[in-house]
C-alpha positions in Angstrom: 6.2 23.8 -12.9 4.5 21.3 -10.5 3.5 24.2 -8.2 0.8 25.2 -10.7 -1.0 21.9 -9.8 -0.5 22.1 -6.1 -4.2 22.1 -5.1 -4.9 19.0 -7.3 -2.0 17.1 -5.7 -3.0 18.1 -2.1 -6.6 17.1 -2.7 -5.8 13.7 -4.1 -3.3 13.1 -1.4 -5.9 13.9 1.3 -8.4 11.6 -0.2 -6.0 8.7 -0.6 -4.5 9.3 2.9 -8.0 9.1 4.5 -8.6 5.7 2.8 -5.1 4.5 3.7 -5.6 5.2 7.4 -9.1 3.8 7.4 -8.3 0.3 6.0 -4.5 0.0 6.4 -3.1 0.2 2.9 -0.3 2.3 1.5 -2.5 3.8 -1.2 -0.2 3.3 -4.2 -2.8 1.3 -6.1 -4.8 4.5 -6.4 -2.0 7.1 -6.4 0.2 5.5 -9.2 -2.6 5.4 -11.8 -3.7 8.9 -10.9 -0.1 10.3 -11.3 0.5 8.5 -14.5 -2.7 9.9 -16.0 -1.8 13.3 -14.5 1.5 13.4 -16.4 0.0 12.0 -19.6 -2.4 15.0 -19.6 0.0 17.8 -18.8 3.3 16.6 -20.2 3.3 13.2 -22.0 6.6 11.4 -22.8 8.7 12.2 -19.6 11.6 9.7 -19.5 11.3 7.0 -16.7 8.1 8.6 -15.4 6.9 5.3 -13.9 10.0 5.1 -11.7 9.5 8.7 -10.5 5.8 8.1 -9.8 6.5 4.7 -8.0 9.1 6.3 -5.8 6.7 9.2 -4.9 4.0 6.6 -4.2 6.2 4.5 -1.9 7.5 7.4 0.2 4.0 8.8 0.5 2.7 5.3 1.5 5.4 5.1 4.2 4.4 8.5 5.7 0.7 7.6 5.4 0.9 4.2 7.1 3.2 5.7 9.8 0.8 8.5 10.8 -2.1 6.1 10.3 -0.5 3.7 12.7 0.0 6.5 15.3 -3.7 7.0 15.3 -4.4 3.2 15.5 -1.8 2.9 18.3 -3.5 5.6 20.3 -6.8 3.8 19.9 -5.1 0.4 20.6 -6.5 -0.7 17.3 -4.0 -3.4 16.3 -2.9 -6.9 17.2 0.4 -6.5 19.0 1.5 -10.1 19.1 1.4 -10.2 15.2 3.6 -7.2 14.6 7.1 -8.7 15.4 6.7 -11.8 13.2 5.3 -9.8 10.3 8.0 -7.2 10.5 10.9 -9.7 10.6 9.5 -11.6 7.6 9.0 -8.5 5.6 12.5 -7.2 6.2 14.1 -10.4 4.9 11.6 -10.5 2.0 12.5 -6.9 1.1 16.1 -7.8 0.7 15.3 -10.6 -1.8 12.5 -8.6 -3.5 14.6 -5.5 -4.2 17.4 -7.7 -5.6 14.9 -9.6 -7.8 13.3 -6.3 -9.0 16.4 -5.7 -11.2 16.4 -9.2 -12.8 13.0 -10.9 -12.5 10.1 -10.5 -14.9 7.4 -8.5 -13.0 4.5 -9.9 -15.0 4.7 -13.3 -13.4 4.3 -11.8 -9.9 1.6 -9.4 -11.0 -0.4 -12.3 -12.4 -0.1 -14.2 -9.1 -1.3 -11.2 -7.2 -4.1 -10.7 -9.7 -5.5 -14.2 -9.2 -5.1 -13.9 -5.4 -7.0 -10.6 -5.3 -9.8 -11.9 -7.5 -10.4 -14.9 -5.3 -10.4 -12.8 -2.1 -12.6 -10.0 -3.6 -15.2 -12.6 -4.5 -15.1 -13.9 -0.9 -15.3 -10.3 0.5 -18.3 -9.6 -1.7 -20.1 -12.7 -0.4 -19.4 -11.6 3.2 -20.9 -8.2 2.4 -24.1 -9.4 0.8 -24.6 -12.5 3.0 -27.4 -12.2 5.6 -25.7 -14.8 7.8 -22.8 -13.1 9.6 -20.2 -15.5 11.0 -17.4 -13.9 13.1 -14.7 -16.4 13.9 -12.2 -15.8 16.8 -8.6 -14.9 15.8 -6.3 -17.7 15.3 -4.0 -18.3 18.3 -0.3 -17.6 17.8 0.9 -21.2 18.0 4.4 -22.1 16.7 2.8 -23.1 13.4 1.0 -19.8 13.0 4.1 -17.8 14.0 5.9 -19.5 11.1 3.0 -18.9 8.8 2.9 -15.2 9.8 6.7 -14.9 9.2 6.4 -16.6 5.8 3.5 -14.3 4.9 5.6 -11.3 5.8 8.5 -12.7 3.8 6.4 -13.4 0.7 4.8 -9.9 0.8 8.2 -8.3 1.4 9.5 -10.1 -1.7 6.5 -9.6 -4.0 5.6 -6.0 -3.1 8.7 -4.4 -4.7 8.3 -6.6 -7.8 4.7 -5.5 -8.3 5.3 -1.9 -7.4 3.0 -2.0 -4.4 3.4 -1.5 -0.6 1.7 -4.8 0.0 -1.5 -3.9 1.9 -3.7 -5.4 -0.7 -1.9 -8.7 0.0 -1.6 -8.5 3.8 -5.2 -7.6 4.6 -6.7 -10.7 2.9 -4.2 -13.0 4.7 -4.9 -11.4 8.2 -8.7 -11.4 7.8 -9.1 -14.8 6.0 -6.6 -17.2 7.5 -6.0 -15.5 10.9 -9.7 -14.3 11.2 -8.6 -10.9 12.4 -11.2 -8.1 12.8 -11.2 -5.7 9.9 -10.9 -2.7 12.1 -7.8 -3.9 14.0 -6.4 -5.4 10.9 -6.0 -1.8 9.6 -3.6 -0.9 12.4 -1.7 -4.1 12.1 -1.3 -3.7 8.4 -0.2 0.0 8.8 2.6 -1.0 11.1 3.8 -3.8 8.8 3.8 -1.7 5.6 6.3 0.7 7.0 8.9 -2.0 6.5 7.9 -2.7 2.8 8.1 0.9 1.6 11.3 2.6 2.9 13.8 0.0 1.6 12.3 0.3 -1.9 12.5 4.1 -1.8 16.1 4.0 -0.7 17.0 1.7 -3.6 15.3 4.0 -6.1 17.0 7.1 -4.7 20.4 5.4 -4.9 19.8 4.0 -8.3 19.4 7.6 -9.6 17.4 9.2 -12.3 18.7 10.3 -15.7 19.8 13.9 -16.3 17.3 14.1 -19.2 14.3 14.1 -16.7 11.7 16.7 -17.4 12.0 20.1 -15.6 8.5 19.6 -14.4 9.8 17.1 -11.9 11.9 19.9 -10.2 14.4 19.1 -7.5 15.3 15.4 -7.5 17.2 12.8 -5.5 17.6 9.8 -7.7 14.1 8.9 -8.8 12.5 10.9 -6.0 11.0 14.2 -7.2 10.9 16.5 -4.1 8.5 19.0 -5.8 6.0 16.2 -6.7 6.2 14.2 -3.5 6.1 16.9 -0.8 2.5 18.2 -1.2 1.1 14.7 -1.6 3.1 13.4 1.4 2.0 16.1 3.8 -1.7 15.9 2.8 -1.6 12.0 3.0 0.0 12.1 6.4 -2.6 14.4 7.9 -5.4 12.5 6.3 -4.2 9.1 7.4 -4.4 10.1 11.0 -8.0 11.2 10.3 -8.6 7.9 8.5 -7.6 6.0 11.6 -10.1 7.9 13.6 -12.9 7.1 11.1 -11.9 3.5 11.3 -12.9 3.5 15.0 -16.2 5.3 14.4 -17.5 3.5 11.2 -19.4 0.2 11.3 -17.4 -2.9 10.1 -19.7 -3.3 7.1 -18.7 0.2 5.8 -15.0 -0.7 6.2 -15.6 -3.9 4.2 -17.3 -2.0 1.4 -14.5 0.5 1.2 -12.0 -2.3 1.2 -14.0 -4.1 -1.5 -13.9 -1.0 -3.7 -10.1 -0.6 -3.3 -9.6 -4.3 -4.2 -11.7 -3.8 -7.3 -9.5 -0.8 -8.3 -6.4 -3.0 -7.5 -7.6 -5.8 -9.8 -8.3 -3.3 -12.6 -4.9 -1.6 -12.1 -2.8 -4.8 -11.9 -4.9 -6.3 -14.8 -4.1 -3.3 -17.1 -0.4 -3.5 -16.1 -0.3 -7.2 -16.8 -1.9 -6.8 -20.3 
């Protein structure tokens, strides 16, 4: 049973949760590959394993960004004016995205995300190694920028379910590149927004249901949600995300950028492998 591997699941959950709270991502881009490898090693060939793993990842991501945001909220480490427009856009995008996830080819959307991430990661690398540091002030929330923010949320809310991600690897580049938001406060802003991309997708997968032929290793299930698999990861990620939000406040911006750069490299590799 899954309880035999409890320590491994708690450890990986703690590590991912810390990163999640620190830079404002859901963590699925790390958790999904790990769990797929984990099941390949201990019990290959479980039916619909990707759906079970993705559902676990999304629910854990919700818990992680929720507790991460609590820490950021306490430290006032977020851009409040941006939250409303992002959330509204994401909610409407999620409706379309979850509908399209049943009929649209995912490879097209993953390719778009892959190209987007490669361009941004190169830009981030240049920022890290550049000796000339240019910090631009945040873009004012004009009517035009409110619309752009809403559209950004809508696009992320649409694409995230199709790509199997919570959307942090898309949102952070938009907020830091176009809106020139500080990396530290972007983490809190992103954490808040990602709560709206994760829960609808989890509910859809729970209602859609899993087949009765699912492996006993998955234990108690609600649709494609394995309670036995999810609970230890969710608890450890939640605790660690709050710690991550504290580290965000203490660490230099350059360290946050290097960690973000590393995560984006992992994202590119993961999405690239899925695309191939």
